C-alpha positions as CSV (number, residue, x, y, z in Angstrom):
1,M,-30.6,40.8,-30.1
2,A,-29.0,41.6,-26.7
3,S,-29.2,45.2,-25.5
4,Q,-26.1,47.3,-26.0
5,L,-27.2,49.5,-23.1
6,H,-25.7,48.9,-19.7
7,L,-24.7,50.7,-16.5
8,T,-21.0,50.6,-15.4
9,S,-21.1,52.6,-12.2
10,P,-22.5,52.0,-9.6
11,C,-22.5,48.2,-10.1
12,D,-25.4,45.9,-9.4
13,G,-25.3,45.0,-5.7
14,D,-23.3,48.0,-4.5
15,I,-24.1,49.2,-1.0
16,L,-23.8,53.0,-1.3
17,T,-23.0,55.5,1.5
18,R,-22.1,59.1,1.9
19,H,-18.7,58.2,0.3
20,D,-20.4,57.5,-3.0
21,G,-21.9,60.9,-3.6
22,E,-23.3,63.9,-1.7
23,E,-25.9,63.4,1.0
24,T,-28.7,66.0,0.8
25,A,-32.0,66.3,2.5
26,A,-33.5,64.5,-0.6
27,G,-31.1,61.6,-0.5
28,L,-27.8,60.6,-2.1
29,R,-26.8,62.6,-5.1
30,L,-24.4,60.6,-7.2
31,T,-23.0,60.2,-10.7
32,V,-24.3,57.3,-12.7
33,E,-22.3,56.1,-15.7
34,G,-23.0,53.7,-18.5
35,V,-22.4,52.7,-22.1
36,G,-24.7,52.2,-25.1
37,G,-27.9,53.5,-26.3
38,G,-26.8,55.2,-29.5
39,G,-29.0,58.3,-28.7
40,P,-30.5,60.2,-25.9
41,V,-30.4,58.4,-22.5
42,N,-32.4,58.9,-19.4
43,V,-31.4,57.6,-16.0
44,N,-34.2,57.4,-13.4
45,G,-36.0,59.9,-15.6
46,V,-33.1,62.4,-15.8
47,G,-31.4,63.2,-19.1
48,A,-27.9,61.9,-19.3
49,R,-24.9,63.7,-20.7
50,L,-23.4,61.9,-23.7
51,M,-19.6,61.7,-23.6
52,P,-17.4,62.1,-26.7
53,G,-18.0,59.4,-29.3
54,E,-20.9,58.1,-31.3
55,G,-22.7,54.8,-31.9
56,P,-23.8,52.0,-29.6
57,G,-20.6,52.2,-27.6
58,Q,-21.1,55.8,-26.5
59,R,-20.5,56.6,-22.8
60,F,-23.0,58.6,-20.8
61,Q,-23.2,60.2,-17.3
62,A,-26.2,61.3,-15.3
63,I,-26.7,62.8,-11.9
64,A,-29.3,60.8,-10.0
65,T,-30.7,61.2,-6.4
66,L,-31.5,58.1,-4.4
67,P,-34.1,58.8,-1.6
68,P,-33.3,57.4,1.8
69,E,-36.2,54.9,1.5
70,P,-36.7,52.3,0.3
71,R,-33.2,51.3,1.2
72,R,-32.9,48.8,-1.7
73,Q,-33.8,50.4,-5.0
74,A,-33.3,50.4,-8.7
75,I,-31.3,52.6,-11.0
76,V,-32.8,52.4,-14.5
77,A,-31.3,53.7,-17.8
78,Q,-33.5,54.0,-20.9
79,A,-32.6,54.8,-24.5
80,G,-35.1,54.4,-27.2
81,G,-36.7,51.0,-26.7
82,E,-33.8,49.7,-24.6
83,Q,-33.6,49.5,-20.8
84,A,-30.9,48.6,-18.4
85,A,-31.4,48.3,-14.6
86,I,-29.3,47.5,-11.5
87,T,-30.3,47.1,-7.9
88,V,-28.3,49.0,-5.2
89,T,-28.7,49.7,-1.5
90,Y,-28.4,53.2,-0.2
91,L,-27.3,53.1,3.4
92,A,-28.4,56.5,4.6
93,R,-26.9,57.9,7.8
94,S,-24.0,55.5,7.6
95,R,-21.2,56.1,10.0
96,R,-17.9,54.5,11.1
97,R,-18.5,51.2,12.9
98,F,-16.6,48.0,13.7
99,R,-17.1,44.4,14.8
100,F,-14.6,41.9,16.3
101,S,-15.1,38.3,15.2
102,V,-13.3,35.1,16.3
103,D,-13.1,32.0,14.1
104,D,-12.2,28.4,14.7
105,N,-13.7,28.2,18.3
106,V,-14.3,25.0,20.2
107,Q,-11.5,24.6,22.7
108,F,-12.9,26.9,25.3
109,L,-16.2,25.1,25.0
110,A,-14.5,21.8,25.6
111,D,-12.9,23.3,28.7
112,L,-16.3,24.3,30.1
113,A,-17.7,20.9,29.4
114,R,-14.7,19.1,30.9
115,D,-14.9,20.7,34.3
116,P,-18.1,22.8,34.6
117,D,-17.8,23.2,38.4
118,A,-14.6,25.1,37.9
119,F,-16.5,27.9,36.2
120,P,-19.4,29.2,38.3
121,S,-19.6,32.0,35.7
122,L,-18.9,31.7,32.0
123,F,-16.5,34.6,32.5
124,D,-14.4,32.6,35.1
125,H,-12.9,31.0,32.0
126,W,-9.9,33.1,31.1
127,Y,-10.9,33.2,27.4
128,L,-14.4,34.6,27.9
129,G,-13.1,36.7,30.7
130,F,-10.7,38.3,28.2
131,W,-13.4,39.1,25.7
132,R,-15.6,40.5,28.4
133,R,-12.8,42.9,29.4
134,M,-12.5,43.9,25.8
135,H,-16.2,44.7,25.8
136,E,-16.0,46.6,29.1
137,T,-12.9,48.5,28.0
138,Y,-13.7,49.3,24.4
139,G,-17.4,48.6,24.1
140,A,-16.5,45.9,21.6
141,K,-19.2,43.5,20.4
142,I,-17.7,40.0,20.0
143,H,-18.9,37.5,17.5
144,I,-17.6,33.9,18.0
145,N,-17.9,31.3,15.2
146,I,-17.8,27.8,16.5
147,Y,-17.2,24.2,15.5
148,Y,-19.4,21.2,16.5
149,Q,-16.5,18.9,17.5
150,T,-12.8,18.5,18.2
151,P,-10.4,15.8,16.9
152,E,-10.0,14.6,20.5
153,G,-13.7,13.6,20.6
154,F,-15.5,16.6,22.3
155,R,-18.9,17.4,20.8
156,L,-21.2,20.3,21.5
157,P,-24.0,18.0,23.0
158,E,-21.6,17.5,26.0
159,L,-21.7,21.1,26.9
160,P,-24.1,21.8,29.8
161,A,-26.8,24.4,29.5
162,R,-26.1,25.6,33.1
163,W,-24.8,29.0,31.8
164,R,-27.8,29.5,29.4
165,D,-29.1,32.5,31.4
166,E,-25.7,34.1,31.4
167,W,-25.3,33.6,27.6
168,R,-28.7,35.2,27.1
169,A,-27.9,38.1,29.4
170,S,-24.7,38.8,27.4
171,A,-26.4,38.6,23.9
172,S,-26.2,42.4,23.5
173,W,-22.4,42.1,23.0
174,L,-21.6,38.4,22.6
175,H,-22.9,36.3,19.7
176,L,-22.3,32.7,18.6
177,T,-22.8,31.2,15.1
178,F,-22.0,28.2,12.9
179,H,-18.5,28.1,11.5
180,A,-18.0,24.4,10.5
181,L,-18.4,20.9,11.7
182,Q,-14.7,20.7,12.6
183,D,-11.3,22.2,11.9
184,K,-10.0,19.5,9.5
185,P,-9.8,18.7,6.7
186,D,-8.8,22.2,5.5
187,R,-11.3,23.8,3.0
188,I,-14.0,21.5,4.2
189,Y,-16.7,23.3,2.3
190,R,-15.0,24.1,-1.0
191,Y,-17.1,21.6,-2.8
192,A,-19.9,21.2,-0.3
193,T,-23.4,20.3,-1.3
194,A,-26.4,22.2,0.1
195,A,-27.3,19.1,2.1
196,Q,-23.8,18.8,3.7
197,I,-23.4,22.4,4.8
198,G,-27.1,22.6,5.8
199,A,-26.8,19.6,8.0
200,D,-23.6,20.9,9.7
201,C,-25.1,24.3,10.2
202,D,-28.2,22.7,11.8
203,L,-26.1,20.6,14.2
204,V,-24.2,23.7,15.4
205,T,-27.2,26.0,15.5
206,D,-29.5,23.6,17.3
207,E,-26.8,23.2,20.0
208,I,-26.3,26.9,20.4
209,K,-30.0,27.3,20.9
210,R,-29.9,24.6,23.5
211,F,-27.0,25.7,25.6
212,A,-27.1,29.5,25.1
213,G,-30.5,30.5,23.6
214,P,-31.6,31.9,20.3
215,E,-30.8,35.4,21.5
216,V,-27.0,34.9,20.8
217,L,-27.5,33.9,17.2
218,S,-26.8,36.2,14.2
219,P,-27.7,36.3,10.5
220,V,-24.0,36.9,9.7
221,T,-21.3,34.3,9.9
222,T,-17.9,33.2,8.4
223,V,-17.8,29.8,6.9
224,H,-14.6,28.0,7.6
225,W,-12.0,29.1,5.0
226,A,-14.7,31.5,3.6
227,E,-15.4,28.9,0.8
228,A,-18.7,27.4,-0.3
229,P,-20.4,26.8,-3.7
230,R,-23.4,28.9,-4.6
231,E,-25.8,26.1,-3.7
232,A,-24.2,25.7,-0.3
233,V,-24.5,29.4,0.3
234,R,-28.1,29.2,-0.8
235,A,-28.7,26.6,1.9
236,L,-27.3,28.9,4.5
237,R,-29.5,31.8,3.2
238,G,-32.5,29.4,3.6
239,R,-31.5,29.1,7.3
240,G,-31.4,32.9,7.8
241,I,-27.8,33.7,7.0
242,R,-27.8,37.1,5.2
243,G,-24.2,38.1,5.5
244,L,-20.9,36.3,5.0
245,I,-17.4,37.5,5.9
246,G,-14.6,36.8,3.3
247,I,-11.3,38.1,2.0
248,F,-11.9,39.1,-1.5
249,A,-8.7,40.9,-2.2
250,S,-5.8,38.8,-3.6
251,E,-2.3,39.8,-4.8
252,D,-1.6,36.4,-6.3
253,G,-4.4,35.2,-8.6
254,P,-8.1,34.7,-7.8
255,P,-8.9,34.7,-4.1
256,T,-9.5,31.4,-2.4
257,T,-11.5,32.9,0.5
258,G,-14.4,34.4,-1.6
259,Y,-17.0,31.7,-1.5
260,Y,-18.4,31.2,-5.0
261,L,-17.8,34.7,-6.4
262,T,-16.3,35.0,-9.8
263,P,-12.8,36.7,-10.0
264,E,-14.5,39.8,-11.3
265,Q,-17.1,39.9,-8.6
266,A,-14.5,39.3,-5.9
267,A,-12.2,42.0,-7.3
268,H,-15.2,44.4,-7.1
269,A,-16.2,43.3,-3.6
270,A,-12.6,43.8,-2.4
271,L,-12.9,47.5,-3.2
272,R,-15.8,48.1,-0.9
273,D,-16.8,47.4,2.7
274,A,-19.7,45.2,1.6
275,W,-21.3,44.1,-1.6
276,E,-24.6,42.2,-2.3
277,D,-25.1,39.4,-4.7
278,T,-28.7,40.4,-5.6
279,T,-29.4,37.1,-7.3
280,E,-29.0,35.3,-3.9
281,G,-29.8,38.0,-1.4
282,V,-26.5,37.6,0.4
283,V,-24.2,40.4,1.5
284,F,-20.5,39.7,1.4
285,I,-18.4,41.7,3.9
286,E,-14.7,42.3,3.4
287,C,-12.5,41.3,6.4
288,D,-10.2,44.3,7.0
289,C,-7.7,42.8,9.4
290,V,-6.9,39.2,10.3
291,V,-5.2,40.3,13.5
292,N,-3.2,37.2,14.2
293,S,-1.6,37.4,10.7
294,L,0.2,40.7,11.3
295,P,3.1,41.6,13.6
296,L,1.9,43.8,16.5
297,E,3.7,46.8,15.1
298,R,1.9,46.5,11.8
299,I,-1.7,46.4,13.0
300,V,-2.1,50.2,13.5
301,P,-0.5,51.2,10.1
302,H,-2.6,48.5,8.4
303,L,-5.9,49.9,9.8
304,A,-4.8,53.5,9.2
305,A,-4.2,52.7,5.5
306,L,-7.6,51.2,5.1
307,A,-9.3,54.1,6.8
308,A,-7.8,56.4,4.1
309,L,-9.8,54.6,1.4
310,P,-13.4,56.0,1.4
311,Q,-15.1,52.8,0.2
312,R,-13.2,50.7,2.8
313,A,-13.3,53.2,5.7
314,E,-16.8,53.0,7.0
315,M,-16.9,49.4,8.3
316,M,-14.0,47.7,10.0
317,E,-14.3,43.9,10.3
318,L,-11.6,42.7,12.7
319,L,-10.9,39.0,12.9
320,I,-8.8,36.5,14.9
321,H,-8.7,32.8,15.6
322,E,-9.0,30.9,18.9
323,Q,-5.9,28.7,18.4
324,Y,-3.6,31.7,18.7
325,F,-4.7,32.1,22.3
326,R,-4.0,28.5,23.3
327,R,-0.6,27.9,24.9
328,E,-0.8,24.1,24.2
329,L,-1.2,24.6,20.4
330,P,1.5,25.3,17.9
331,H,-0.2,28.4,16.6
332,F,0.0,30.2,20.0
333,Q,1.2,33.8,19.9
334,P,2.4,35.2,23.2
335,D,1.4,38.8,22.2
336,V,-2.1,37.8,20.9
337,M,-4.0,39.8,23.5
338,Q,-1.8,42.8,22.8
339,K,-2.7,42.5,19.2
340,V,-6.4,42.5,20.0
341,E,-6.0,45.6,22.1
342,A,-4.0,47.4,19.5
343,A,-6.7,46.9,17.0
344,L,-9.5,47.8,19.4
345,G,-7.6,50.8,20.7
346,W,-7.2,52.2,17.2
347,V,-10.8,51.9,16.0
348,T,-12.0,53.3,19.3
349,E,-9.7,56.3,19.2
350,H,-10.8,57.0,15.6
351,G,-14.5,57.1,16.2
352,Y,-15.7,53.7,15.2
353,E,-18.8,52.5,16.9
354,P,-19.1,48.9,18.1
355,V,-22.0,47.1,16.3
356,F,-23.1,43.7,15.1
357,W,-23.5,43.5,11.3
358,G,-26.9,41.8,11.9
359,E,-28.3,44.8,13.7
360,G,-30.5,46.7,11.3
361,F,-28.7,46.5,8.0
362,L,-24.9,46.2,8.5
363,G,-25.1,47.9,11.9
364,V,-27.1,50.9,10.8
């Protein structure tokens, strides 16, 4: 017979911070809630308080303290011969931090390959020059997710390695990772096999190592359209990817940018900065602002509203797409650089520290 005992808060895979309880010298003191047992319940060895009601559906609460180490640990409830356990991560000494990522990149790489002599430095290209200015002005760390090829026929093997030393020297603030084989068809990995996405990831990653060096790689990426079945994500995890960016909130039905997560898992992930699927060892990070999707005047109010939500305020994932910078493309936005600066200006003014999510654990 299945156990009636289960924990309801926190949830398995939650990444807990100071906002989930009270940080003390001993660790994070928080309330644990659950249902079941039909009698006395202990949580991590501490007696729980039974809430009104009797029988196997009874609710209980307990105060538990999670030590700072190990970071990943269990919360265990016991009642008679029953036991229920979840795995959580306690991110001690968490703080406000942000990252700026850029999706759908390949055009600037094609520019470099087409006329390499026009760019003695990588940053002589206007696009990379802009991102370096954002780093110099705001301290921003920039994560660029790239394609392998364009519809016009450019492929990454055509890109010279002449700037390899400059890429490597910039790795403290500029990263490159796999995004997709190419831009079209849309939702290219919705039904991808492990073999398909693994081969595409290898193509891009091997080229990044060749022309830029392994120093610029990251264990975090955004798959094109933030979609992939479980087995495809498992293939990426086997290649060192530990974190995936998605948009798990949806106002109109289940999200379509939540990889393989169930509607219930996605709804829970949308309430938090990050959540881990402990069965796969992959952390899903909520994108807070797709900068190109908002009018300039809405960017600051949008970020301010998120910062008022404790479980969404600690990490700010800012995202934009290369095509909105390209004058020759239909998606071009004349104020796109102003939008980037509006977002960066706000997070900087409000005490967010620039990080990469792959540094330590989620930038801590």
